[in-house]
C-alpha positions as CSV (number, residue, x, y, z in Angstrom):
1,X,-31.2,-19.7,-10.8
2,X,-28.5,-20.9,-13.2
3,X,-29.3,-22.9,-16.1
4,X,-27.5,-26.2,-16.6
5,X,-24.2,-25.9,-18.5
6,X,-23.8,-28.6,-21.5
7,X,-21.0,-31.2,-20.7
8,X,-17.9,-30.6,-22.3
9,X,-17.2,-32.7,-25.4
10,X,-14.6,-35.2,-25.4
11,X,-12.3,-33.4,-27.4
12,X,-12.6,-30.6,-25.2
13,X,-11.5,-33.0,-22.2
14,X,-8.6,-34.6,-23.9
15,X,-7.4,-31.1,-24.9
16,X,-7.3,-30.3,-21.1
17,X,-5.6,-33.2,-20.2
18,X,-3.0,-32.6,-22.5
19,X,-2.4,-29.3,-21.5
20,X,-1.7,-30.5,-17.7
21,X,1.0,-32.3,-18.7
22,X,2.9,-29.7,-20.8
23,X,6.1,-29.3,-19.1
24,X,6.8,-25.9,-17.0
25,X,10.3,-25.4,-19.4
26,X,7.6,-25.1,-22.3
27,X,5.4,-22.3,-20.7
28,X,6.3,-18.8,-21.8
29,X,8.4,-16.9,-19.4
30,X,7.4,-14.1,-17.7
31,X,6.8,-11.3,-19.9
32,X,10.2,-8.9,-19.9
33,X,10.1,-6.0,-17.0
34,X,7.1,-7.9,-15.4
35,X,7.7,-6.9,-11.4
36,X,7.6,-10.8,-9.4
37,X,9.3,-9.5,-5.9
38,X,7.8,-9.9,-3.1
39,X,6.1,-7.5,-1.2
40,X,7.8,-5.4,1.7
41,X,4.8,-6.2,4.1
42,X,3.8,-9.7,4.2
43,X,0.0,-8.8,4.8
44,X,0.1,-6.6,1.3
45,X,-0.9,-7.1,-2.0
46,X,1.1,-5.4,-5.2
47,X,-0.8,-3.0,-6.7
48,X,1.8,-0.7,-8.4
49,X,1.9,2.8,-9.1
50,X,3.2,4.1,-12.4
51,X,7.1,4.3,-12.6
52,X,6.0,8.0,-13.4
53,X,5.1,8.7,-10.0
54,X,7.5,7.9,-7.5
55,X,11.7,8.2,-7.6
56,X,13.7,4.4,-8.0
57,X,15.9,4.5,-4.9
58,X,17.9,2.1,-2.8
59,X,16.9,3.3,0.6
60,X,17.7,3.2,3.5
61,X,21.3,3.1,1.6
62,X,20.6,6.2,-0.1
63,X,18.4,8.2,2.3
64,X,17.6,7.2,5.8
65,X,13.9,6.3,6.7
66,X,13.1,7.9,10.0
67,X,9.4,8.5,9.3
68,X,5.5,7.1,8.5
69,X,3.5,10.0,7.3
70,X,-0.4,8.8,7.6
71,X,-2.8,10.4,5.4
72,X,-6.4,9.8,4.7
73,X,-7.4,9.2,0.8
74,X,-10.4,11.5,0.3
75,X,-11.6,9.0,-2.1
76,X,-12.2,5.4,-3.0
77,X,-9.8,2.6,-2.0
78,X,-10.4,1.7,-5.6
79,X,-10.2,5.2,-7.3
80,X,-6.9,5.7,-5.0
81,X,-5.1,2.7,-6.9
82,X,-6.1,4.1,-10.3
83,X,-4.9,7.7,-9.4
84,X,-1.6,6.1,-8.6
85,X,-1.4,4.5,-11.6
86,X,-2.0,7.6,-13.9
87,X,1.0,9.3,-15.3
88,X,-0.3,12.4,-15.2
89,X,-1.4,12.6,-11.8
90,X,2.3,13.0,-10.0
91,X,1.3,11.5,-7.0
92,X,1.7,7.9,-4.7
93,X,2.3,6.6,-1.7
94,X,4.2,2.7,-0.3
95,X,0.7,1.1,0.9
96,X,-3.3,2.3,0.8
97,X,-5.3,0.5,3.5
98,X,-8.9,0.2,2.6
99,X,-11.6,0.5,5.3
100,X,-14.1,-2.4,5.1
101,X,-11.4,-5.1,5.8
102,X,-8.0,-3.2,6.4
103,X,-7.1,-5.0,3.3
104,X,-3.4,-3.6,2.4
105,X,-2.2,-2.7,-0.9
106,X,1.8,-1.9,-1.3
107,X,2.2,0.7,-4.8
108,X,5.7,1.5,-4.3
109,X,8.4,-0.3,-2.9
110,X,9.8,0.7,0.8
111,X,13.5,1.1,-1.3
112,X,11.9,4.0,-3.6
113,X,11.0,7.3,-3.1
114,X,6.8,7.5,-2.5
115,X,5.6,11.4,-4.1
116,X,3.2,11.7,-1.1
117,X,4.4,14.2,1.6
118,X,4.3,17.2,-0.8
119,X,8.0,17.8,0.3
120,X,10.8,16.4,-1.0
121,X,13.1,15.9,2.5
122,X,10.2,14.3,3.9
123,X,9.4,12.2,0.6
124,X,12.9,10.9,0.7
125,X,13.1,9.8,4.4
126,X,9.7,8.7,4.9
127,X,7.2,5.4,4.4
128,X,3.6,7.2,3.1
129,X,0.4,5.3,3.9
130,X,-3.1,6.2,2.6
131,X,-6.0,5.4,4.6
132,X,-9.7,5.1,2.9
133,X,-12.1,7.9,3.6
134,X,-12.8,10.8,4.1
135,X,-11.2,13.7,7.0
136,X,-14.9,14.4,7.9
137,X,-16.2,10.6,7.7
138,X,-15.2,8.9,10.4
139,X,-17.3,5.9,9.8
140,X,-14.4,4.7,7.1
141,X,-11.9,4.5,10.3
142,X,-13.0,0.9,10.7
143,X,-11.3,-1.3,13.6
144,X,-9.8,-3.3,11.2
145,X,-8.7,-0.2,9.5
146,X,-6.8,0.7,12.6
147,X,-5.4,-2.3,13.4
148,X,-4.3,-4.0,10.1
149,X,-2.4,0.0,9.6
150,X,-0.6,-0.3,13.1
151,X,0.3,-3.3,12.5
152,X,2.1,-1.8,9.2
153,X,3.3,1.1,11.0
154,X,5.2,-1.3,13.8
155,X,6.8,-3.7,11.3
156,X,8.1,-0.3,9.2
157,X,9.1,0.5,12.8
158,X,11.1,-2.2,13.8
159,X,12.9,-2.8,9.6
160,X,13.9,0.9,10.2
161,X,14.8,1.3,14.0
162,X,11.9,4.1,14.0
163,X,11.0,5.3,17.0
164,X,7.1,4.1,18.3
165,X,6.1,8.4,19.1
166,X,4.2,10.7,17.5
167,X,7.3,12.6,16.9
168,X,8.4,10.0,13.9
169,X,4.8,8.8,13.4
170,X,3.3,12.2,11.9
171,X,-0.2,13.2,10.1
172,X,0.6,14.6,6.7
173,X,-0.6,17.8,7.9
174,X,2.8,18.3,10.2
175,X,4.6,18.2,7.2
176,X,5.7,21.5,6.4
177,X,4.9,23.1,3.8
178,X,2.0,21.3,3.4
179,X,-1.7,22.9,2.3
180,X,-3.6,19.4,3.7
181,X,-5.8,18.6,6.6
182,X,-5.2,14.9,6.6
183,X,-5.9,12.6,8.4
184,X,-8.1,15.0,10.3
185,X,-10.1,15.7,13.2
186,X,-11.5,12.3,13.8
187,X,-8.6,10.2,13.5
188,X,-8.3,9.0,16.8
189,X,-4.0,9.3,17.5
190,X,-3.9,8.1,21.0
191,X,-6.0,4.9,20.0
192,X,-3.4,4.4,17.1
193,X,-0.3,4.9,19.1
194,X,-1.6,2.3,21.4
195,X,-2.2,-0.2,19.2
196,X,1.3,0.7,17.4
197,X,2.8,-0.2,20.6
198,X,1.0,-3.3,21.1
199,X,2.0,-4.8,17.4
200,X,5.5,-3.6,18.3
201,X,6.0,-6.1,21.2
């Protein structure tokens, strides 16, 4: 049981009241260089990768976007975000989807190039979506993870006129030169593509 907290003093109450009437013009401005733009997907939260792990661009003007690449993290959601924030790692993805609740973190702007495919040409023309889990642990591929990821992919396809098919929504292991196996044999492509199609209607 929580202990009773002492009541605030009159002085503290008056101080708090004074702060509520401070004009917004007197409040400090946003930190210089802080990124205040909205996320690209309405259901995502902004969890930025370090600028050392991505390439600034102006896609689709600078590079056409015609692929979505599906990944599995091989670690936890929290650790994945930590890796993307670490300048020495030289890896990032545009999005990470959490297993337990389908929460979506956006780590790289869609206009910028994330370093996720292991193939520069594919990096320049794709959006990379990481999914929390391990390729040999299918329990991580929850209903809500599939559903939220499919909505995200359908949204990306609609935005960039990408066909909703397996030629344009591909696995990491299908990238030429890749030595990765994700999303692995337990990823249900038939189900996923059905959900993408439904979300895009």
